[in-house]
TORLO-868504 format. One record per residue (C-alpha): residue in one letter; residue number from 0; x, y, z. Coordinates in steps of 0.5 Angstrom, whole numbers. Layout:
% residues N
{a; NUM; {X; Y; Z}}
...
***
This chain:
% residues 305
{m; 0; {204; 214; 163}}
{f; 1; {208; 217; 168}}
{e; 2; {212; 222; 163}}
{q; 3; {205; 225; 159}}
{l; 4; {203; 226; 167}}
{i; 5; {209; 230; 168}}
{k; 6; {209; 233; 161}}
{k; 7; {202; 236; 163}}
{l; 8; {205; 239; 170}}
{h; 9; {211; 242; 168}}
{d; 10; {207; 246; 161}}
{p; 11; {204; 251; 164}}
{k; 12; {199; 252; 158}}
{q; 13; {196; 245; 160}}
{s; 14; {192; 243; 166}}
{y; 15; {193; 238; 171}}
{i; 16; {188; 234; 176}}
{t; 17; {189; 229; 180}}
{l; 18; {184; 226; 186}}
{e; 19; {187; 223; 193}}
{t; 20; {184; 216; 194}}
{t; 21; {184; 213; 202}}
{p; 22; {185; 206; 202}}
{k; 23; {180; 203; 207}}
{h; 24; {180; 198; 213}}
{d; 25; {179; 192; 209}}
{a; 26; {183; 187; 206}}
{r; 27; {181; 189; 199}}
{f; 28; {181; 196; 196}}
{t; 29; {176; 194; 190}}
{p; 30; {170; 198; 192}}
{v; 31; {174; 204; 192}}
{i; 32; {175; 203; 185}}
{e; 33; {168; 200; 184}}
{t; 34; {166; 208; 186}}
{i; 35; {170; 212; 182}}
{e; 36; {168; 207; 176}}
{k; 37; {161; 208; 177}}
{l; 38; {161; 216; 178}}
{g; 39; {165; 216; 172}}
{i; 40; {170; 221; 175}}
{a; 41; {177; 217; 172}}
{d; 42; {175; 221; 166}}
{k; 43; {176; 228; 168}}
{v; 44; {182; 227; 172}}
{d; 45; {190; 226; 169}}
{g; 46; {191; 221; 175}}
{f; 47; {190; 220; 182}}
{s; 48; {194; 219; 189}}
{t; 49; {193; 214; 194}}
{t; 50; {195; 215; 202}}
{d; 51; {199; 211; 207}}
{n; 52; {196; 210; 214}}
{p; 53; {194; 217; 214}}
{l; 54; {193; 220; 222}}
{a; 55; {197; 213; 223}}
{k; 56; {190; 208; 222}}
{l; 57; {192; 202; 220}}
{k; 58; {189; 202; 212}}
{f; 59; {190; 197; 205}}
{n; 60; {197; 198; 202}}
{s; 61; {198; 205; 198}}
{i; 62; {203; 202; 193}}
{i; 63; {198; 196; 192}}
{a; 64; {192; 201; 192}}
{a; 65; {196; 205; 187}}
{h; 66; {197; 199; 182}}
{q; 67; {191; 197; 182}}
{l; 68; {189; 203; 180}}
{q; 69; {193; 204; 175}}
{q; 70; {192; 197; 172}}
{h; 71; {184; 198; 172}}
{f; 72; {184; 206; 169}}
{n; 73; {190; 206; 165}}
{k; 74; {192; 212; 169}}
{p; 75; {198; 214; 173}}
{v; 76; {198; 214; 181}}
{l; 77; {202; 218; 186}}
{a; 78; {203; 212; 192}}
{t; 79; {204; 216; 198}}
{m; 80; {210; 213; 202}}
{t; 81; {211; 215; 210}}
{m; 82; {217; 216; 215}}
{r; 83; {214; 213; 220}}
{d; 84; {213; 206; 219}}
{r; 85; {219; 205; 215}}
{n; 86; {226; 204; 217}}
{k; 87; {231; 206; 210}}
{i; 88; {231; 199; 209}}
{a; 89; {224; 198; 208}}
{l; 90; {224; 204; 204}}
{q; 91; {228; 202; 199}}
{s; 92; {225; 195; 199}}
{d; 93; {218; 198; 198}}
{l; 94; {221; 203; 192}}
{l; 95; {223; 197; 189}}
{g; 96; {217; 192; 189}}
{a; 97; {214; 199; 187}}
{n; 98; {218; 200; 181}}
{g; 99; {218; 193; 179}}
{i; 100; {210; 193; 178}}
{d; 101; {211; 201; 175}}
{v; 102; {209; 205; 181}}
{r; 103; {214; 210; 179}}
{a; 104; {210; 216; 182}}
{i; 105; {212; 217; 189}}
{l; 106; {209; 222; 194}}
{a; 107; {214; 223; 200}}
{l; 108; {211; 225; 207}}
{t; 109; {214; 224; 214}}
{g; 110; {208; 222; 217}}
{d; 111; {203; 223; 223}}
{p; 112; {205; 222; 229}}
{a; 113; {205; 214; 232}}
{k; 114; {202; 216; 238}}
{i; 115; {195; 218; 235}}
{s; 116; {194; 211; 232}}
{d; 117; {189; 206; 233}}
{q; 118; {194; 200; 234}}
{p; 119; {195; 199; 241}}
{a; 120; {203; 202; 243}}
{a; 121; {205; 203; 236}}
{k; 122; {212; 206; 235}}
{g; 123; {214; 211; 229}}
{v; 124; {221; 210; 225}}
{f; 125; {222; 217; 223}}
{e; 126; {230; 216; 222}}
{s; 127; {229; 222; 218}}
{d; 128; {224; 227; 215}}
{s; 129; {221; 225; 208}}
{t; 130; {228; 228; 205}}
{m; 131; {231; 223; 206}}
{l; 132; {225; 219; 202}}
{l; 133; {227; 224; 196}}
{d; 134; {235; 223; 197}}
{i; 135; {234; 215; 196}}
{i; 136; {229; 217; 190}}
{k; 137; {235; 221; 188}}
{c; 138; {240; 215; 188}}
{f; 139; {235; 210; 185}}
{n; 140; {234; 214; 179}}
{a; 141; {243; 214; 179}}
{g; 142; {242; 206; 179}}
{i; 143; {245; 206; 186}}
{d; 144; {242; 205; 193}}
{y; 145; {243; 209; 199}}
{a; 146; {249; 206; 201}}
{g; 147; {252; 207; 194}}
{r; 148; {252; 200; 191}}
{e; 149; {250; 200; 184}}
{f; 150; {244; 195; 182}}
{g; 151; {244; 190; 178}}
{i; 152; {238; 191; 175}}
{k; 153; {237; 199; 174}}
{p; 154; {230; 202; 177}}
{d; 155; {226; 206; 172}}
{p; 156; {225; 213; 173}}
{i; 157; {221; 215; 179}}
{y; 158; {218; 221; 180}}
{p; 159; {218; 224; 187}}
{f; 160; {213; 229; 190}}
{a; 161; {212; 233; 197}}
{v; 162; {207; 237; 201}}
{s; 163; {207; 243; 204}}
{n; 164; {202; 247; 209}}
{a; 165; {198; 252; 205}}
{f; 166; {199; 257; 211}}
{a; 167; {203; 260; 216}}
{k; 168; {203; 266; 220}}
{n; 169; {210; 267; 218}}
{p; 170; {210; 266; 210}}
{k; 171; {218; 265; 210}}
{t; 172; {217; 259; 214}}
{l; 173; {213; 256; 208}}
{l; 174; {219; 259; 203}}
{r; 175; {224; 256; 207}}
{k; 176; {220; 248; 207}}
{f; 177; {220; 250; 199}}
{v; 178; {227; 251; 198}}
{k; 179; {228; 245; 203}}
{k; 180; {224; 240; 199}}
{l; 181; {227; 243; 191}}
{d; 182; {234; 242; 194}}
{h; 183; {232; 235; 195}}
{g; 184; {229; 234; 188}}
{a; 185; {221; 234; 189}}
{i; 186; {219; 235; 182}}
{g; 187; {212; 237; 184}}
{i; 188; {210; 239; 191}}
{i; 189; {203; 239; 193}}
{t; 190; {199; 244; 198}}
{q; 191; {195; 243; 204}}
{p; 192; {188; 246; 202}}
{v; 193; {187; 253; 199}}
{f; 194; {180; 257; 201}}
{d; 195; {181; 262; 197}}
{r; 196; {184; 266; 192}}
{e; 197; {189; 270; 195}}
{n; 198; {192; 265; 199}}
{a; 199; {194; 261; 192}}
{l; 200; {197; 267; 189}}
{m; 201; {201; 268; 195}}
{l; 202; {204; 261; 196}}
{l; 203; {205; 262; 187}}
{e; 204; {209; 267; 189}}
{l; 205; {213; 264; 195}}
{f; 206; {215; 258; 190}}
{e; 207; {217; 262; 184}}
{e; 208; {222; 265; 190}}
{a; 209; {223; 259; 192}}
{k; 210; {225; 256; 185}}
{e; 211; {230; 262; 184}}
{a; 212; {233; 260; 190}}
{n; 213; {235; 253; 188}}
{n; 214; {235; 255; 180}}
{r; 215; {230; 250; 179}}
{s; 216; {226; 254; 174}}
{k; 217; {223; 249; 170}}
{e; 218; {225; 243; 174}}
{s; 219; {218; 243; 179}}
{t; 220; {212; 245; 180}}
{l; 221; {207; 247; 185}}
{i; 222; {200; 244; 186}}
{l; 223; {195; 247; 190}}
{g; 224; {191; 242; 194}}
{l; 225; {183; 243; 194}}
{f; 226; {178; 240; 199}}
{p; 227; {171; 242; 198}}
{v; 228; {168; 243; 204}}
{t; 229; {160; 242; 204}}
{r; 230; {159; 243; 212}}
{l; 231; {160; 248; 218}}
{k; 232; {163; 243; 223}}
{t; 233; {169; 240; 217}}
{a; 234; {170; 248; 216}}
{q; 235; {170; 250; 224}}
{f; 236; {175; 244; 225}}
{l; 237; {179; 246; 219}}
{s; 238; {180; 253; 221}}
{s; 239; {181; 251; 229}}
{h; 240; {184; 245; 229}}
{v; 241; {189; 243; 223}}
{p; 242; {196; 247; 223}}
{g; 243; {197; 250; 215}}
{i; 244; {191; 251; 213}}
{h; 245; {187; 257; 214}}
{v; 246; {179; 257; 212}}
{p; 247; {176; 265; 211}}
{k; 248; {171; 268; 216}}
{k; 249; {167; 269; 209}}
{w; 250; {166; 261; 209}}
{v; 251; {165; 260; 215}}
{n; 252; {160; 265; 216}}
{a; 253; {156; 263; 209}}
{l; 254; {156; 256; 212}}
{y; 255; {153; 258; 219}}
{e; 256; {148; 262; 216}}
{a; 257; {147; 255; 211}}
{h; 258; {147; 251; 217}}
{k; 259; {141; 254; 220}}
{k; 260; {137; 252; 214}}
{g; 261; {138; 245; 213}}
{e; 262; {143; 241; 211}}
{k; 263; {141; 241; 204}}
{e; 264; {141; 248; 203}}
{e; 265; {149; 247; 207}}
{e; 266; {151; 243; 202}}
{k; 267; {149; 247; 197}}
{v; 268; {153; 253; 200}}
{g; 269; {159; 249; 200}}
{l; 270; {159; 247; 194}}
{a; 271; {158; 253; 190}}
{l; 272; {164; 256; 194}}
{s; 273; {168; 250; 193}}
{q; 274; {166; 251; 185}}
{e; 275; {168; 258; 185}}
{l; 276; {174; 257; 188}}
{y; 277; {176; 251; 184}}
{e; 278; {174; 255; 177}}
{s; 279; {178; 261; 180}}
{i; 280; {184; 257; 181}}
{m; 281; {184; 254; 174}}
{e; 282; {184; 261; 172}}
{i; 283; {191; 263; 174}}
{h; 284; {194; 256; 175}}
{p; 285; {191; 249; 173}}
{k; 286; {195; 245; 178}}
{i; 287; {190; 242; 182}}
{h; 288; {190; 236; 187}}
{i; 289; {183; 234; 189}}
{m; 290; {182; 231; 196}}
{t; 291; {175; 229; 199}}
{a; 292; {176; 223; 204}}
{n; 293; {173; 219; 199}}
{r; 294; {167; 223; 198}}
{f; 295; {168; 222; 191}}
{s; 296; {161; 225; 189}}
{l; 297; {163; 231; 191}}
{a; 298; {169; 231; 186}}
{k; 299; {164; 229; 181}}
{k; 300; {160; 235; 182}}
{l; 301; {166; 240; 182}}
{l; 302; {168; 237; 176}}
{a; 303; {162; 237; 172}}
{n; 304; {163; 243; 168}}
***
């Protein structure tokens, strides 16, 4: 299952599409699975991801959610793990547990700050940033733990992924982060959402520079994040308040004009812009991670053709 996913990821001639899922503040993940099944999206993607308490808000466990998705759809899932909520003991224990239930693609994140949590006085662990988790995975793949102790039963291969901003005023900042995460062993780096072809081309160029700097020409692939925006308020919020994302004026202006005509027109224009971008990216680099904040009907429309 995972080997086929990684083969598609690294083969420039094949498309690779994953879909993000966000577990809810519920004791069950099954409603998310049922929605995906009802819409018939699973057949249109190569795999999924599960988020890990995004914005430091309590949600269903990402590893268990990943396992349930894999079992139900027989497709690989990237389980997100953040440094915010675990020290190095818990990270390794969770990795061992995940390995035991065949959750072996791990998306390493530092995590959003605990101060924005919905849990009173929650404190972040943050023993390091996400590169420590990438290093731990390197150790596991060598059959040892982070302290260098050999496992009696060695873990099955783990596939480490990382994330990156999609935009920076100084592109060299992005280059440095690419180099750092490649150096720590990420085989795939998922960007924050891109909103125009030029942004995507810039990221691809920087990524090639990073691979040359690390002699990792065949070991990692950039995955472009895509977030369908169908509301003016969403585009404006992303543009004004979310670092690492650039929403072009073209999008904001088009949604502003559509907004004046009503909600249906707003969604129609936003979806058309998103579909145009999706098709453009598929032409230049068909490696995409779709994020919809669980609005899976949008993903279905995006993947309709």
